[in-house]
mmCIF file of the N, C-alpha and C atoms, coordinates in Angstrom:
data_MODEL
# 
_entry.id   MODEL 
# 
loop_
_atom_site.group_PDB 
_atom_site.id 
_atom_site.type_symbol 
_atom_site.label_atom_id 
_atom_site.label_alt_id 
_atom_site.label_comp_id 
_atom_site.label_asym_id 
_atom_site.label_entity_id 
_atom_site.label_seq_id 
_atom_site.pdbx_PDB_ins_code 
_atom_site.Cartn_x 
_atom_site.Cartn_y 
_atom_site.Cartn_z 
_atom_site.occupancy 
_atom_site.B_iso_or_equiv 
_atom_site.pdbx_formal_charge 
_atom_site.auth_seq_id 
_atom_site.auth_comp_id 
_atom_site.auth_asym_id 
_atom_site.auth_atom_id 
_atom_site.pdbx_PDB_model_num 
ATOM 1   N N  . MET A 1 1  ? 103.933 116.017 106.898 1.00 0.00 ? 1  MET A N  1 
ATOM 2   C CA . MET A 1 1  ? 104.288 115.253 105.956 1.00 0.00 ? 1  MET A CA 1 
ATOM 3   C C  . MET A 1 1  ? 104.189 113.736 106.110 1.00 0.00 ? 1  MET A C  1 
ATOM 4   N N  . LEU A 1 2  ? 105.119 113.119 106.763 1.00 0.00 ? 2  LEU A N  1 
ATOM 5   C CA . LEU A 1 2  ? 105.268 111.988 107.253 1.00 0.00 ? 2  LEU A CA 1 
ATOM 6   C C  . LEU A 1 2  ? 104.094 111.167 107.206 1.00 0.00 ? 2  LEU A C  1 
ATOM 7   N N  . LYS A 1 3  ? 103.051 111.961 108.103 1.00 0.00 ? 3  LYS A N  1 
ATOM 8   C CA . LYS A 1 3  ? 101.872 111.016 107.984 1.00 0.00 ? 3  LYS A CA 1 
ATOM 9   C C  . LYS A 1 3  ? 101.077 110.438 107.050 1.00 0.00 ? 3  LYS A C  1 
ATOM 10  N N  . GLN A 1 4  ? 101.205 112.351 106.223 1.00 0.00 ? 4  GLN A N  1 
ATOM 11  C CA . GLN A 1 4  ? 100.400 112.210 104.448 1.00 0.00 ? 4  GLN A CA 1 
ATOM 12  C C  . GLN A 1 4  ? 101.049 111.333 104.211 1.00 0.00 ? 4  GLN A C  1 
ATOM 13  N N  . LEU A 1 5  ? 101.919 110.502 104.136 1.00 0.00 ? 5  LEU A N  1 
ATOM 14  C CA . LEU A 1 5  ? 102.884 109.835 102.934 1.00 0.00 ? 5  LEU A CA 1 
ATOM 15  C C  . LEU A 1 5  ? 102.546 108.605 103.067 1.00 0.00 ? 5  LEU A C  1 
ATOM 16  N N  . ILE A 1 6  ? 102.146 108.087 105.451 1.00 0.00 ? 6  ILE A N  1 
ATOM 17  C CA . ILE A 1 6  ? 102.112 106.576 105.061 1.00 0.00 ? 6  ILE A CA 1 
ATOM 18  C C  . ILE A 1 6  ? 100.847 106.663 105.095 1.00 0.00 ? 6  ILE A C  1 
ATOM 19  N N  . ASN A 1 7  ? 99.645  107.573 105.356 1.00 0.00 ? 7  ASN A N  1 
ATOM 20  C CA . ASN A 1 7  ? 98.292  107.355 105.045 1.00 0.00 ? 7  ASN A CA 1 
ATOM 21  C C  . ASN A 1 7  ? 98.079  107.298 103.670 1.00 0.00 ? 7  ASN A C  1 
ATOM 22  N N  . HIS A 1 8  ? 98.750  108.108 102.343 1.00 0.00 ? 8  HIS A N  1 
ATOM 23  C CA . HIS A 1 8  ? 98.433  107.640 100.791 1.00 0.00 ? 8  HIS A CA 1 
ATOM 24  C C  . HIS A 1 8  ? 99.213  105.892 100.424 1.00 0.00 ? 8  HIS A C  1 
ATOM 25  N N  . THR A 1 9  ? 99.940  105.738 101.324 1.00 0.00 ? 9  THR A N  1 
ATOM 26  C CA . THR A 1 9  ? 100.885 104.915 100.852 1.00 0.00 ? 9  THR A CA 1 
ATOM 27  C C  . THR A 1 9  ? 100.178 103.661 101.268 1.00 0.00 ? 9  THR A C  1 
ATOM 28  N N  . SER A 1 10 ? 99.654  103.542 102.437 1.00 0.00 ? 10 SER A N  1 
ATOM 29  C CA . SER A 1 10 ? 98.545  102.320 102.909 1.00 0.00 ? 10 SER A CA 1 
ATOM 30  C C  . SER A 1 10 ? 97.493  102.342 101.867 1.00 0.00 ? 10 SER A C  1 
ATOM 31  N N  . LYS A 1 11 ? 96.632  103.729 101.946 1.00 0.00 ? 11 LYS A N  1 
ATOM 32  C CA . LYS A 1 11 ? 95.739  103.540 100.967 1.00 0.00 ? 11 LYS A CA 1 
ATOM 33  C C  . LYS A 1 11 ? 96.113  102.796 99.321  1.00 0.00 ? 11 LYS A C  1 
ATOM 34  N N  . HIS A 1 12 ? 97.428  103.271 99.108  1.00 0.00 ? 12 HIS A N  1 
ATOM 35  C CA . HIS A 1 12 ? 97.277  102.477 97.859  1.00 0.00 ? 12 HIS A CA 1 
ATOM 36  C C  . HIS A 1 12 ? 97.895  101.018 97.973  1.00 0.00 ? 12 HIS A C  1 
ATOM 37  N N  . VAL A 1 13 ? 98.137  100.179 98.853  1.00 0.00 ? 13 VAL A N  1 
ATOM 38  C CA . VAL A 1 13 ? 98.690  99.534  99.167  1.00 0.00 ? 13 VAL A CA 1 
ATOM 39  C C  . VAL A 1 13 ? 97.517  98.400  98.898  1.00 0.00 ? 13 VAL A C  1 
ATOM 40  N N  . ALA A 1 14 ? 96.635  99.035  99.915  1.00 0.00 ? 14 ALA A N  1 
ATOM 41  C CA . ALA A 1 14 ? 94.928  98.351  100.513 1.00 0.00 ? 14 ALA A CA 1 
ATOM 42  C C  . ALA A 1 14 ? 94.655  98.170  98.791  1.00 0.00 ? 14 ALA A C  1 
ATOM 43  N N  . ARG A 1 15 ? 94.614  98.901  98.100  1.00 0.00 ? 15 ARG A N  1 
ATOM 44  C CA . ARG A 1 15 ? 93.724  98.730  96.470  1.00 0.00 ? 15 ARG A CA 1 
ATOM 45  C C  . ARG A 1 15 ? 94.256  98.114  95.853  1.00 0.00 ? 15 ARG A C  1 
ATOM 46  N N  . ILE A 1 16 ? 95.722  97.837  95.924  1.00 0.00 ? 16 ILE A N  1 
ATOM 47  C CA . ILE A 1 16 ? 96.219  96.644  94.669  1.00 0.00 ? 16 ILE A CA 1 
ATOM 48  C C  . ILE A 1 16 ? 95.422  95.829  94.859  1.00 0.00 ? 16 ILE A C  1 
ATOM 49  N N  . PRO A 1 17 ? 95.136  94.502  95.760  1.00 0.00 ? 17 PRO A N  1 
ATOM 50  C CA . PRO A 1 17 ? 94.892  93.199  95.531  1.00 0.00 ? 17 PRO A CA 1 
ATOM 51  C C  . PRO A 1 17 ? 93.217  93.331  95.255  1.00 0.00 ? 17 PRO A C  1 
ATOM 52  N N  . GLY A 1 18 ? 92.402  94.321  95.618  1.00 0.00 ? 18 GLY A N  1 
ATOM 53  C CA . GLY A 1 18 ? 91.145  94.649  95.139  1.00 0.00 ? 18 GLY A CA 1 
ATOM 54  C C  . GLY A 1 18 ? 91.517  94.907  93.223  1.00 0.00 ? 18 GLY A C  1 
ATOM 55  N N  . LYS A 1 19 ? 92.276  95.923  93.056  1.00 0.00 ? 19 LYS A N  1 
ATOM 56  C CA . LYS A 1 19 ? 92.398  95.807  91.741  1.00 0.00 ? 19 LYS A CA 1 
ATOM 57  C C  . LYS A 1 19 ? 92.545  94.599  90.864  1.00 0.00 ? 19 LYS A C  1 
ATOM 58  N N  . GLU A 1 20 ? 93.338  93.702  91.522  1.00 0.00 ? 20 GLU A N  1 
ATOM 59  C CA . GLU A 1 20 ? 93.444  92.271  90.849  1.00 0.00 ? 20 GLU A CA 1 
ATOM 60  C C  . GLU A 1 20 ? 92.447  91.381  90.456  1.00 0.00 ? 20 GLU A C  1 
ATOM 61  N N  . TYR A 1 21 ? 91.463  91.899  91.424  1.00 0.00 ? 21 TYR A N  1 
ATOM 62  C CA . TYR A 1 21 ? 90.268  90.763  91.577  1.00 0.00 ? 21 TYR A CA 1 
ATOM 63  C C  . TYR A 1 21 ? 89.022  91.344  91.206  1.00 0.00 ? 21 TYR A C  1 
ATOM 64  N N  . GLY A 1 22 ? 89.512  92.664  90.126  1.00 0.00 ? 22 GLY A N  1 
ATOM 65  C CA . GLY A 1 22 ? 88.174  93.482  89.848  1.00 0.00 ? 22 GLY A CA 1 
ATOM 66  C C  . GLY A 1 22 ? 87.326  94.239  90.650  1.00 0.00 ? 22 GLY A C  1 
ATOM 67  N N  . HIS A 1 23 ? 87.542  94.539  91.731  1.00 0.00 ? 23 HIS A N  1 
ATOM 68  C CA . HIS A 1 23 ? 87.274  95.417  92.862  1.00 0.00 ? 23 HIS A CA 1 
ATOM 69  C C  . HIS A 1 23 ? 87.678  96.757  93.201  1.00 0.00 ? 23 HIS A C  1 
ATOM 70  N N  . LEU A 1 24 ? 87.012  97.669  93.697  1.00 0.00 ? 24 LEU A N  1 
ATOM 71  C CA . LEU A 1 24 ? 87.618  98.929  93.930  1.00 0.00 ? 24 LEU A CA 1 
ATOM 72  C C  . LEU A 1 24 ? 87.083  99.104  95.063  1.00 0.00 ? 24 LEU A C  1 
ATOM 73  N N  . LEU A 1 25 ? 88.096  99.396  95.677  1.00 0.00 ? 25 LEU A N  1 
ATOM 74  C CA . LEU A 1 25 ? 88.138  100.271 97.333  1.00 0.00 ? 25 LEU A CA 1 
ATOM 75  C C  . LEU A 1 25 ? 88.540  101.581 97.437  1.00 0.00 ? 25 LEU A C  1 
ATOM 76  N N  . THR A 1 26 ? 87.377  102.336 98.430  1.00 0.00 ? 26 THR A N  1 
ATOM 77  C CA . THR A 1 26 ? 87.519  103.500 98.459  1.00 0.00 ? 26 THR A CA 1 
ATOM 78  C C  . THR A 1 26 ? 87.629  103.594 99.646  1.00 0.00 ? 26 THR A C  1 
ATOM 79  N N  . PHE A 1 27 ? 87.960  104.862 100.130 1.00 0.00 ? 27 PHE A N  1 
ATOM 80  C CA . PHE A 1 27 ? 87.698  105.491 101.318 1.00 0.00 ? 27 PHE A CA 1 
ATOM 81  C C  . PHE A 1 27 ? 87.189  106.728 101.691 1.00 0.00 ? 27 PHE A C  1 
ATOM 82  N N  . MET A 1 28 ? 85.941  106.210 101.556 1.00 0.00 ? 28 MET A N  1 
ATOM 83  C CA . MET A 1 28 ? 84.636  107.399 101.805 1.00 0.00 ? 28 MET A CA 1 
ATOM 84  C C  . MET A 1 28 ? 84.264  107.943 103.094 1.00 0.00 ? 28 MET A C  1 
ATOM 85  N N  . PRO A 1 29 ? 84.463  109.140 103.446 1.00 0.00 ? 29 PRO A N  1 
ATOM 86  C CA . PRO A 1 29 ? 83.892  109.014 105.115 1.00 0.00 ? 29 PRO A CA 1 
ATOM 87  C C  . PRO A 1 29 ? 82.718  108.925 105.240 1.00 0.00 ? 29 PRO A C  1 
ATOM 88  N N  . LYS A 1 30 ? 81.776  109.615 104.396 1.00 0.00 ? 30 LYS A N  1 
ATOM 89  C CA . LYS A 1 30 ? 80.385  109.408 104.797 1.00 0.00 ? 30 LYS A CA 1 
ATOM 90  C C  . LYS A 1 30 ? 79.544  109.420 103.630 1.00 0.00 ? 30 LYS A C  1 
ATOM 91  N N  . PRO A 1 31 ? 79.051  108.536 102.687 1.00 0.00 ? 31 PRO A N  1 
ATOM 92  C CA . PRO A 1 31 ? 78.309  108.613 101.366 1.00 0.00 ? 31 PRO A CA 1 
ATOM 93  C C  . PRO A 1 31 ? 76.963  109.162 101.518 1.00 0.00 ? 31 PRO A C  1 
ATOM 94  N N  . LEU A 1 32 ? 76.439  109.725 102.213 1.00 0.00 ? 32 LEU A N  1 
ATOM 95  C CA . LEU A 1 32 ? 75.639  110.566 102.561 1.00 0.00 ? 32 LEU A CA 1 
ATOM 96  C C  . LEU A 1 32 ? 75.352  112.261 102.698 1.00 0.00 ? 32 LEU A C  1 
ATOM 97  N N  . PHE A 1 33 ? 75.314  112.967 102.460 1.00 0.00 ? 33 PHE A N  1 
ATOM 98  C CA . PHE A 1 33 ? 75.075  114.203 102.678 1.00 0.00 ? 33 PHE A CA 1 
ATOM 99  C C  . PHE A 1 33 ? 74.419  114.910 103.896 1.00 0.00 ? 33 PHE A C  1 
ATOM 100 N N  . GLY A 1 34 ? 74.777  115.464 104.869 1.00 0.00 ? 34 GLY A N  1 
ATOM 101 C CA . GLY A 1 34 ? 73.808  115.794 105.886 1.00 0.00 ? 34 GLY A CA 1 
ATOM 102 C C  . GLY A 1 34 ? 73.773  115.003 107.229 1.00 0.00 ? 34 GLY A C  1 
ATOM 103 N N  . ASP A 1 35 ? 74.156  113.877 106.875 1.00 0.00 ? 35 ASP A N  1 
ATOM 104 C CA . ASP A 1 35 ? 74.348  112.812 108.190 1.00 0.00 ? 35 ASP A CA 1 
ATOM 105 C C  . ASP A 1 35 ? 75.612  112.812 108.820 1.00 0.00 ? 35 ASP A C  1 
ATOM 106 N N  . ASN A 1 36 ? 75.300  113.712 109.878 1.00 0.00 ? 36 ASN A N  1 
ATOM 107 C CA . ASN A 1 36 ? 76.610  113.677 111.088 1.00 0.00 ? 36 ASN A CA 1 
ATOM 108 C C  . ASN A 1 36 ? 77.184  112.769 111.318 1.00 0.00 ? 36 ASN A C  1 
ATOM 109 N N  . ALA A 1 37 ? 76.983  111.527 111.678 1.00 0.00 ? 37 ALA A N  1 
ATOM 110 C CA . ALA A 1 37 ? 76.953  110.834 112.178 1.00 0.00 ? 37 ALA A CA 1 
ATOM 111 C C  . ALA A 1 37 ? 78.213  109.793 111.834 1.00 0.00 ? 37 ALA A C  1 
ATOM 112 N N  . SER A 1 38 ? 78.874  109.092 112.097 1.00 0.00 ? 38 SER A N  1 
ATOM 113 C CA . SER A 1 38 ? 80.136  108.306 112.025 1.00 0.00 ? 38 SER A CA 1 
ATOM 114 C C  . SER A 1 38 ? 80.014  106.911 112.075 1.00 0.00 ? 38 SER A C  1 
ATOM 115 N N  . ARG A 1 39 ? 78.527  106.636 112.097 1.00 0.00 ? 39 ARG A N  1 
ATOM 116 C CA . ARG A 1 39 ? 78.251  105.421 112.195 1.00 0.00 ? 39 ARG A CA 1 
ATOM 117 C C  . ARG A 1 39 ? 77.949  104.548 110.622 1.00 0.00 ? 39 ARG A C  1 
ATOM 118 N N  . MET A 1 40 ? 78.491  105.176 109.689 1.00 0.00 ? 40 MET A N  1 
ATOM 119 C CA . MET A 1 40 ? 78.281  104.527 108.333 1.00 0.00 ? 40 MET A CA 1 
ATOM 120 C C  . MET A 1 40 ? 79.724  103.695 107.705 1.00 0.00 ? 40 MET A C  1 
ATOM 121 N N  . HIS A 1 41 ? 79.559  102.482 108.348 1.00 0.00 ? 41 HIS A N  1 
ATOM 122 C CA . HIS A 1 41 ? 80.486  101.548 108.172 1.00 0.00 ? 41 HIS A CA 1 
ATOM 123 C C  . HIS A 1 41 ? 79.657  100.090 107.380 1.00 0.00 ? 41 HIS A C  1 
ATOM 124 N N  . VAL A 1 42 ? 80.237  99.542  106.570 1.00 0.00 ? 42 VAL A N  1 
ATOM 125 C CA . VAL A 1 42 ? 79.866  97.937  106.478 1.00 0.00 ? 42 VAL A CA 1 
ATOM 126 C C  . VAL A 1 42 ? 81.558  97.123  106.728 1.00 0.00 ? 42 VAL A C  1 
ATOM 127 N N  . HIS A 1 43 ? 80.628  96.009  107.185 1.00 0.00 ? 43 HIS A N  1 
ATOM 128 C CA . HIS A 1 43 ? 81.576  95.031  107.851 1.00 0.00 ? 43 HIS A CA 1 
ATOM 129 C C  . HIS A 1 43 ? 81.765  94.243  106.612 1.00 0.00 ? 43 HIS A C  1 
ATOM 130 N N  . GLN A 1 44 ? 82.878  93.537  105.693 1.00 0.00 ? 44 GLN A N  1 
ATOM 131 C CA . GLN A 1 44 ? 82.970  92.818  104.826 1.00 0.00 ? 44 GLN A CA 1 
ATOM 132 C C  . GLN A 1 44 ? 83.824  91.691  104.902 1.00 0.00 ? 44 GLN A C  1 
ATOM 133 N N  . PRO A 1 45 ? 83.223  90.576  105.184 1.00 0.00 ? 45 PRO A N  1 
ATOM 134 C CA . PRO A 1 45 ? 84.694  89.244  105.999 1.00 0.00 ? 45 PRO A CA 1 
ATOM 135 C C  . PRO A 1 45 ? 85.604  89.121  104.594 1.00 0.00 ? 45 PRO A C  1 
ATOM 136 N N  . LEU A 1 46 ? 86.929  89.171  105.029 1.00 0.00 ? 46 LEU A N  1 
ATOM 137 C CA . LEU A 1 46 ? 88.126  88.744  103.985 1.00 0.00 ? 46 LEU A CA 1 
ATOM 138 C C  . LEU A 1 46 ? 88.144  87.174  103.831 1.00 0.00 ? 46 LEU A C  1 
ATOM 139 N N  . LEU A 1 47 ? 88.037  86.786  104.259 1.00 0.00 ? 47 LEU A N  1 
ATOM 140 C CA . LEU A 1 47 ? 88.215  85.119  104.214 1.00 0.00 ? 47 LEU A CA 1 
ATOM 141 C C  . LEU A 1 47 ? 86.341  84.268  104.168 1.00 0.00 ? 47 LEU A C  1 
ATOM 142 N N  . GLU A 1 48 ? 86.417  83.655  103.384 1.00 0.00 ? 48 GLU A N  1 
ATOM 143 C CA . GLU A 1 48 ? 84.810  82.830  103.355 1.00 0.00 ? 48 GLU A CA 1 
ATOM 144 C C  . GLU A 1 48 ? 84.878  81.505  104.347 1.00 0.00 ? 48 GLU A C  1 
ATOM 145 N N  . GLU A 1 49 ? 83.967  81.596  105.180 1.00 0.00 ? 49 GLU A N  1 
ATOM 146 C CA . GLU A 1 49 ? 83.794  80.578  105.909 1.00 0.00 ? 49 GLU A CA 1 
ATOM 147 C C  . GLU A 1 49 ? 83.325  79.105  105.225 1.00 0.00 ? 49 GLU A C  1 
ATOM 148 N N  . ARG A 1 50 ? 83.392  78.061  105.437 1.00 0.00 ? 50 ARG A N  1 
ATOM 149 C CA . ARG A 1 50 ? 82.550  76.974  104.639 1.00 0.00 ? 50 ARG A CA 1 
ATOM 150 C C  . ARG A 1 50 ? 82.763  75.823  105.801 1.00 0.00 ? 50 ARG A C  1 
# 
């Protein structure tokens, strides 16, 4: 139960900054049905390099 609480709290805390900037943070395991691979991920930089 403690592990579930930590997982829920971590996701909630991670969503707060996104909501402030008008973004939606989701934790989808696989967006496509039928693909059994775990390679569906996106790299999004948090800092903009100039």
